[in-house]
C-alpha positions as CSV (number, residue, x, y, z in Angstrom):
1,M,8.8,-38.1,9.3
2,T,6.8,-41.3,9.8
3,P,3.9,-42.3,7.5
4,R,0.4,-42.5,8.8
5,L,-2.9,-43.6,7.3
6,A,-5.2,-40.8,6.1
7,H,-7.4,-39.5,8.8
8,V,-10.6,-41.4,8.9
9,T,-13.7,-39.4,9.8
10,S,-17.4,-39.5,9.4
11,V,-18.6,-38.7,5.9
12,R,-20.1,-35.4,7.0
13,P,-17.3,-32.8,7.6
14,R,-17.1,-31.1,10.9
15,R,-14.4,-28.5,10.1
16,V,-13.2,-27.2,6.7
17,A,-10.1,-25.2,6.1
18,V,-10.9,-22.6,3.4
19,L,-7.9,-21.1,1.7
20,S,-8.1,-17.6,0.1
21,V,-4.5,-16.6,0.5
22,H,-4.2,-13.7,-2.0
23,T,-7.3,-11.8,-1.0
24,S,-9.2,-11.5,2.2
25,P,-13.0,-12.1,2.5
26,L,-13.0,-9.1,4.8
27,E,-12.1,-6.7,1.9
28,Q,-14.6,-4.7,-0.1
29,P,-15.2,-6.2,-3.5
30,G,-14.5,-4.0,-6.5
31,T,-11.0,-2.8,-5.7
32,G,-7.5,-4.3,-5.6
33,D,-7.8,-8.1,-5.9
34,A,-11.2,-8.2,-4.2
35,G,-14.0,-9.3,-6.4
36,G,-16.5,-12.0,-7.0
37,M,-14.3,-14.6,-5.3
38,N,-14.4,-12.7,-2.1
39,V,-18.2,-12.6,-2.2
40,Y,-18.2,-16.4,-3.0
41,V,-16.0,-17.2,0.0
42,V,-18.0,-15.0,2.4
43,E,-21.4,-16.3,1.3
44,T,-20.5,-20.0,1.1
45,S,-18.6,-20.1,4.3
46,T,-21.5,-18.4,6.2
47,R,-24.0,-20.8,4.9
48,L,-21.9,-23.9,5.5
49,A,-21.6,-22.7,9.1
50,Q,-25.4,-22.5,9.2
51,L,-25.5,-26.1,8.1
52,G,-23.3,-27.1,11.0
53,V,-19.8,-27.1,9.4
54,E,-17.2,-25.0,11.2
55,V,-15.2,-23.0,8.7
56,E,-11.7,-21.4,9.2
57,I,-10.6,-19.1,6.4
58,F,-6.8,-18.6,5.9
59,T,-5.7,-15.4,4.1
60,R,-2.5,-13.3,4.0
61,A,-2.3,-10.3,6.4
62,T,-1.9,-7.0,4.6
63,R,-1.6,-4.8,7.6
64,S,0.4,-5.1,10.8
65,D,-2.6,-4.1,13.0
66,L,-4.8,-7.0,11.9
67,P,-5.7,-9.4,14.7
68,P,-4.5,-13.0,14.2
69,V,-8.0,-14.3,14.2
70,V,-11.3,-12.6,13.4
71,E,-14.8,-14.0,13.8
72,M,-16.5,-13.1,10.5
73,A,-19.8,-14.8,11.4
74,P,-21.0,-17.5,13.9
75,G,-19.0,-20.6,13.0
76,V,-16.7,-18.8,10.6
77,T,-13.3,-17.4,11.5
78,V,-10.6,-15.7,9.5
79,R,-7.0,-16.4,10.2
80,H,-4.4,-13.8,9.1
81,L,-1.1,-15.3,8.0
82,T,2.2,-13.3,8.0
83,A,3.9,-13.8,4.7
84,G,6.2,-11.1,3.2
85,P,5.8,-7.4,3.8
86,F,2.3,-6.4,4.9
87,E,1.8,-3.8,2.1
88,G,3.1,-3.3,-1.4
89,L,3.0,-7.0,-2.3
90,S,0.9,-7.7,-5.4
91,K,-0.8,-11.0,-6.3
92,E,2.0,-11.5,-8.9
93,D,4.6,-11.4,-6.1
94,L,2.9,-14.1,-4.0
95,P,4.4,-17.2,-5.6
96,A,7.6,-16.3,-3.7
97,Q,5.6,-16.4,-0.4
98,L,3.9,-19.8,-0.9
99,C,6.4,-21.4,1.6
100,A,5.5,-18.8,4.3
101,L,1.8,-19.2,3.6
102,S,2.0,-23.0,3.8
103,S,3.9,-22.7,7.0
104,G,1.3,-20.5,8.6
105,V,-1.5,-22.9,7.6
106,L,0.4,-26.0,9.0
107,R,1.3,-24.2,12.2
108,A,-2.4,-23.4,12.8
109,E,-3.3,-27.0,12.5
110,A,-0.4,-28.2,14.7
111,T,-2.0,-26.4,17.7
112,H,-4.9,-28.8,17.5
113,D,-5.2,-32.6,17.8
114,A,-4.6,-34.6,14.7
115,G,-7.6,-34.7,12.3
116,W,-8.8,-31.2,13.3
117,Y,-9.8,-30.4,9.7
118,D,-11.8,-32.9,7.6
119,A,-11.2,-31.2,4.3
120,V,-9.4,-28.3,2.6
121,H,-11.2,-26.0,0.1
122,S,-8.8,-23.8,-1.8
123,H,-9.8,-20.8,-4.0
124,Y,-7.6,-19.7,-6.9
125,W,-4.4,-21.5,-7.9
126,L,-2.2,-19.8,-5.3
127,S,-4.4,-21.2,-2.6
128,G,-4.4,-24.5,-4.4
129,Q,-0.7,-24.8,-4.1
130,V,-0.9,-24.3,-0.3
131,G,-3.9,-26.6,-0.1
132,W,-2.0,-29.3,-2.0
133,L,0.6,-29.4,0.7
134,A,-1.9,-29.2,3.6
135,S,-4.1,-32.0,2.1
136,E,-1.1,-34.3,1.9
137,R,0.2,-33.4,5.3
138,W,-3.2,-33.9,7.0
139,G,-4.4,-36.8,4.9
140,V,-7.7,-35.1,4.0
141,P,-9.4,-34.3,0.7
142,L,-8.4,-31.2,-1.3
143,V,-11.4,-29.5,-3.0
144,H,-10.4,-26.7,-5.4
145,T,-12.3,-23.9,-7.1
146,A,-10.2,-22.1,-9.7
147,H,-12.5,-19.1,-10.3
148,T,-10.4,-18.2,-13.3
149,L,-8.2,-20.3,-15.5
150,A,-4.9,-19.0,-17.1
151,K,-5.4,-20.9,-20.3
152,V,-8.9,-19.6,-20.7
153,K,-7.8,-16.0,-20.0
154,N,-4.9,-16.3,-22.5
155,L,-7.3,-17.4,-25.2
156,A,-9.4,-14.2,-24.8
157,L,-7.0,-11.4,-23.8
158,A,-8.0,-7.8,-24.0
159,E,-5.9,-5.7,-26.4
160,G,-2.7,-4.7,-24.6
161,D,-3.3,-7.0,-21.7
162,A,-0.4,-9.2,-20.5
163,P,-0.9,-13.0,-20.8
164,E,-0.9,-15.1,-17.7
165,P,2.7,-16.4,-17.0
166,L,3.9,-19.9,-17.5
167,R,4.3,-20.4,-13.7
168,R,0.6,-19.9,-13.2
169,V,-0.2,-22.4,-16.0
170,V,2.1,-25.0,-14.5
171,G,0.8,-24.3,-11.0
172,E,-2.8,-24.7,-12.0
173,Q,-2.0,-28.0,-13.8
174,Q,-0.4,-29.3,-10.5
175,V,-3.4,-28.3,-8.5
176,V,-5.8,-30.0,-11.0
177,E,-3.8,-33.2,-10.7
178,A,-3.6,-33.0,-6.9
179,S,-7.3,-32.2,-6.1
180,D,-9.8,-34.8,-5.0
181,R,-12.6,-32.6,-6.4
182,L,-12.6,-29.7,-8.8
183,V,-15.6,-27.3,-8.4
184,A,-16.6,-25.6,-11.6
185,N,-19.1,-22.7,-11.7
186,T,-20.7,-23.8,-15.0
187,A,-20.8,-26.8,-17.3
188,Q,-18.6,-24.9,-19.7
189,E,-15.9,-24.4,-17.1
190,A,-16.1,-28.1,-16.3
191,G,-15.5,-28.8,-19.9
192,Q,-12.5,-26.4,-20.0
193,L,-10.9,-28.2,-17.0
194,V,-11.2,-31.5,-18.8
195,D,-10.2,-30.2,-22.3
196,L,-7.5,-27.8,-21.4
197,Y,-6.1,-29.3,-18.2
198,D,-6.8,-33.0,-18.8
199,A,-8.8,-33.2,-15.5
200,D,-10.5,-36.5,-14.6
201,P,-14.2,-35.9,-15.5
202,G,-15.1,-38.1,-12.5
203,R,-13.5,-35.5,-10.1
204,V,-15.1,-32.4,-11.7
205,V,-18.4,-31.2,-10.3
206,T,-20.5,-28.2,-11.3
207,V,-21.8,-26.1,-8.5
208,A,-23.3,-22.7,-9.6
209,P,-22.6,-19.7,-7.4
210,G,-25.5,-17.8,-6.0
211,V,-26.8,-14.4,-5.0
212,D,-28.1,-13.1,-1.7
213,L,-31.8,-12.8,-2.7
214,E,-32.7,-11.2,0.6
215,H,-30.3,-8.3,0.1
216,F,-30.3,-7.9,-3.7
217,R,-34.0,-7.5,-4.5
218,P,-36.1,-5.1,-6.5
219,G,-36.2,-1.7,-4.9
220,E,-37.5,1.8,-5.5
221,A,-35.3,3.4,-8.2
222,S,-36.3,6.9,-7.3
223,G,-35.2,6.6,-3.7
224,A,-31.9,5.0,-4.8
225,R,-31.3,7.8,-7.3
226,T,-31.9,10.4,-4.6
227,R,-29.4,8.8,-2.3
228,L,-26.8,8.6,-5.1
229,G,-27.4,12.1,-6.4
230,V,-28.6,10.9,-9.8
231,P,-31.4,12.9,-11.6
232,P,-34.8,11.3,-11.7
233,D,-35.0,11.4,-15.5
234,A,-31.4,10.2,-16.1
235,V,-30.5,7.4,-18.5
236,L,-28.2,5.5,-16.1
237,L,-25.7,3.0,-17.6
238,L,-23.7,1.2,-14.9
239,F,-20.5,-0.7,-14.6
240,V,-19.6,-2.4,-11.3
241,G,-16.3,-4.2,-10.8
242,R,-12.6,-4.0,-10.8
243,I,-11.1,-1.6,-13.4
244,Q,-8.7,-3.7,-15.5
245,P,-8.5,-4.7,-19.1
246,L,-10.1,-8.1,-18.5
247,K,-13.3,-6.4,-17.2
248,A,-13.4,-4.0,-20.2
249,P,-15.1,-1.0,-18.8
250,D,-13.6,0.9,-21.8
251,V,-16.2,-0.9,-23.9
252,L,-19.0,0.8,-22.1
253,L,-17.4,4.2,-22.6
254,H,-16.9,3.7,-26.3
255,A,-20.5,2.5,-26.6
256,A,-21.8,5.5,-24.7
257,A,-19.9,7.9,-27.0
258,R,-21.4,6.1,-30.0
259,M,-24.9,6.4,-28.4
260,L,-24.4,10.2,-28.1
261,Q,-23.2,10.5,-31.7
262,Q,-26.3,8.6,-32.9
263,D,-28.7,10.7,-30.8
264,A,-27.1,13.9,-32.0
265,A,-28.0,13.0,-35.6
266,L,-31.7,12.8,-34.7
267,P,-34.2,15.6,-34.5
268,P,-34.4,17.2,-31.0
269,P,-37.0,15.6,-28.8
270,A,-40.2,17.4,-27.9
271,S,-39.0,17.8,-24.3
272,G,-35.9,19.6,-25.4
273,R,-33.7,17.3,-23.3
274,T,-31.4,15.3,-25.5
275,L,-29.6,12.1,-24.5
276,R,-26.5,14.1,-23.6
277,D,-28.6,16.1,-21.2
278,R,-29.8,12.9,-19.5
279,L,-27.1,10.3,-19.9
280,V,-25.1,9.2,-16.8
281,V,-22.4,6.5,-17.1
282,A,-21.4,5.3,-13.7
283,V,-18.2,3.3,-13.1
284,V,-18.2,1.9,-9.6
285,G,-14.9,0.2,-8.8
286,G,-11.2,0.7,-8.4
287,P,-8.0,-0.2,-10.4
288,S,-6.9,-3.8,-10.2
289,G,-4.4,-6.2,-11.8
290,T,-2.8,-4.7,-14.9
291,G,-5.1,-1.8,-14.5
292,L,-2.9,-0.6,-11.7
293,L,-0.2,0.2,-14.3
294,E,-2.3,3.0,-15.7
295,P,-4.8,3.9,-12.9
296,T,-6.1,7.0,-14.8
297,A,-6.5,5.3,-18.2
298,L,-10.3,5.2,-18.0
299,H,-10.5,8.8,-17.0
300,D,-8.2,9.7,-19.8
301,L,-10.4,7.8,-22.3
302,A,-13.5,9.6,-21.2
303,H,-11.8,12.9,-22.0
304,R,-10.5,11.7,-25.3
305,L,-14.0,10.5,-26.3
306,G,-15.5,13.8,-25.2
307,I,-17.8,12.2,-22.7
308,A,-16.1,13.2,-19.4
309,D,-19.1,15.4,-18.5
310,V,-21.5,12.3,-18.4
311,V,-19.1,9.8,-16.8
312,R,-19.1,9.4,-13.0
313,F,-16.4,7.4,-11.3
314,E,-17.0,6.1,-7.8
315,T,-14.9,3.8,-5.6
316,P,-16.9,1.3,-3.5
317,A,-17.5,3.0,-0.2
318,G,-16.1,1.1,2.8
319,S,-16.7,-2.6,3.6
320,G,-19.4,-4.5,5.3
321,Q,-23.1,-3.6,5.2
322,G,-22.6,0.0,4.2
323,G,-20.7,-0.9,1.1
324,R,-23.2,-3.6,0.1
325,D,-26.1,-1.2,0.6
326,R,-24.4,1.4,-1.7
327,V,-23.9,-1.1,-4.4
328,R,-27.5,-2.2,-4.2
329,D,-28.6,1.4,-4.6
330,W,-26.5,1.6,-7.8
331,Y,-28.1,-1.6,-9.2
332,A,-31.6,-0.3,-8.3
333,A,-31.0,3.1,-9.8
334,A,-29.6,1.9,-13.1
335,D,-31.5,1.5,-16.3
336,V,-29.1,-1.2,-17.4
337,V,-25.9,-2.8,-16.0
338,A,-23.1,-3.5,-18.5
339,V,-20.8,-6.5,-18.0
340,P,-18.4,-6.3,-21.0
341,S,-15.7,-8.6,-19.7
342,H,-13.5,-10.5,-22.1
343,N,-14.0,-13.6,-20.0
344,E,-16.0,-14.5,-16.8
345,S,-16.1,-17.9,-15.2
346,F,-19.6,-16.8,-13.9
347,G,-20.3,-13.1,-13.4
348,L,-21.7,-12.3,-9.9
349,V,-22.3,-8.7,-10.8
350,A,-24.7,-9.7,-13.5
351,L,-26.6,-11.9,-11.1
352,E,-26.8,-9.3,-8.4
353,A,-28.1,-6.7,-10.8
354,Q,-30.8,-8.9,-12.2
355,A,-31.9,-9.9,-8.7
356,C,-32.5,-6.1,-8.2
357,G,-34.7,-6.1,-11.3
358,T,-32.1,-4.4,-13.6
359,P,-31.4,-5.9,-17.0
360,V,-27.9,-6.8,-17.9
361,V,-26.1,-6.3,-21.2
362,A,-23.1,-8.7,-21.2
363,T,-20.5,-10.1,-23.5
364,D,-21.5,-13.5,-25.0
365,V,-18.6,-15.4,-23.4
366,G,-18.0,-17.9,-20.6
367,G,-20.2,-18.1,-17.5
368,L,-22.1,-14.9,-18.6
369,R,-24.0,-17.3,-21.0
370,T,-25.4,-18.9,-17.9
371,T,-25.8,-15.9,-15.7
372,V,-27.7,-13.9,-18.3
373,R,-30.7,-15.3,-20.2
374,D,-30.5,-13.6,-23.6
375,G,-33.6,-11.8,-24.5
376,V,-35.3,-12.6,-21.2
377,S,-33.2,-11.1,-18.4
378,G,-30.9,-9.1,-20.5
379,L,-28.9,-9.2,-23.7
380,L,-25.7,-10.9,-24.8
381,V,-23.4,-9.2,-27.3
382,P,-20.9,-11.0,-29.5
383,G,-17.6,-9.2,-29.3
384,H,-16.8,-5.7,-28.1
385,G,-17.6,-3.4,-31.0
386,A,-18.9,0.0,-30.0
387,E,-21.7,-0.2,-32.6
388,A,-23.0,-3.5,-31.4
389,W,-22.8,-2.4,-27.8
390,A,-24.5,0.9,-28.4
391,S,-27.3,-0.9,-30.1
392,A,-27.7,-3.4,-27.3
393,L,-27.6,-0.8,-24.5
394,T,-30.1,1.4,-26.4
395,R,-32.5,-1.6,-26.8
396,A,-32.1,-2.7,-23.2
397,V,-32.9,0.8,-21.9
398,A,-36.0,0.9,-24.2
399,E,-37.2,-2.6,-23.1
400,R,-36.3,-2.3,-19.4
401,S,-39.9,-2.8,-18.3
402,R,-40.1,-6.0,-20.3
403,L,-36.7,-7.4,-19.2
404,S,-37.0,-6.5,-15.6
405,P,-39.4,-9.2,-14.5
406,G,-37.4,-11.8,-16.5
407,A,-34.2,-10.6,-14.7
408,V,-35.8,-11.1,-11.3
409,A,-37.1,-14.5,-12.2
410,H,-33.8,-15.7,-13.7
411,A,-31.8,-14.6,-10.6
412,A,-34.3,-16.4,-8.3
413,G,-33.0,-19.7,-9.7
414,F,-29.6,-19.1,-8.0
415,S,-29.1,-18.9,-4.2
416,W,-26.1,-19.3,-1.9
417,A,-28.0,-21.8,0.1
418,R,-28.2,-24.0,-3.0
419,T,-24.4,-23.4,-3.6
420,A,-23.6,-24.4,0.0
421,D,-25.7,-27.6,-0.4
422,G,-23.7,-28.5,-3.5
423,L,-20.4,-27.9,-1.7
424,L,-21.4,-29.9,1.3
425,R,-22.3,-32.9,-1.1
426,T,-18.9,-32.4,-2.8
427,Y,-17.1,-32.6,0.6
428,R,-19.0,-35.7,1.6
429,D,-18.3,-37.4,-1.7
430,A,-14.5,-36.6,-1.4
431,L,-14.5,-37.8,2.2
432,A,-16.3,-41.0,1.2
433,D,-13.7,-41.7,-1.4
434,R,-10.9,-41.2,1.1
435,T,-12.4,-43.3,3.8
436,A,-13.2,-46.1,1.3
437,A,-9.6,-46.2,0.1
438,P,-7.2,-44.8,2.8
439,L,-3.9,-43.4,1.6
440,A,-0.5,-43.5,3.1
441,V,0.7,-39.9,3.5
442,A,3.7,-38.3,5.1
443,R,3.3,-37.0,8.6
């Protein structure tokens, strides 16, 4: 191989290679490995394309019938890479496929003239490993968004959950050191990159994720409840997300059981309909991560707590607009949305729910301190005790009419257009650094 100078381009990027190798933006969030990161990649890529930046997203093919290239939106394409068996390969197995994934990315670029991509934006540490190689090979900046950090997760593990392995910790450290820019969702995450990974503060930028304010907006609760088959007078507590220990949906079930115990100790209401007659606890999502080891654990817990009659489980229906509309109905129908995670770098579910006018009760951790404005758009709960959560949920239901306007107003401060603008500035700054000081890289 002969060395060449880094590709010199205009400061404004024309094309960006976005790497999301372990989960496809075409998958429905809420099951498997699909979650907030998938939403982030879809929304930012779409809006970057609207700003005139062509985006190509690289992800691993999980079915043999997937076309090599799919147009996701005008100016946005998804490239499916073959790496390992199509099915039955978990995220934990993917480090063994990094070579194959890297080869697929490099082969795609090799079909074009040199300098086809102006920047690489990798999402999650596995993509960062592939992006590190592509960035050096092409002589372009590597922008990386971690979404979650192993060291942070290991500091706040759910009971019985497995810690993130050393290979991930080491891999994340390598990506931090290789990246031209590190995009953090919140100032707290930026601080964690600096404090826990010794990141250069000058290369860390904070760009908050957003919410689709046109889609997630206040709606008529009665119509949503009719479509979902929820009684008009129900007290609806909602969890949306992947079912795994990190997301802690069990906390909601324990809290609901405590609420029923407390209500049973009170005199019967004049209407004769007790909380048990009206309570609906909806869990919308599918097993993911370590939750796949015990896929029926949450159902079993509902039975052990004696609340199986009030708990409703639903897997997100399909992908695309139909699935998004269904989730929006759940948000609109709910009295309150619970986000009891042990850690969240941001918490898109909380933001989507608030945009629909539904207050959120969330754990007082991580990015949820930014996503939820305590006492205004929802409530933050220290820890995961059933008593504290039952009290917060009861209060949020009682104060829904007061919290709802605050939820809408708070969510309005976040938008994907603003996020895309922040990313575009980040790409420009990284490109400006590269063009100001060209680097010799292997070709």
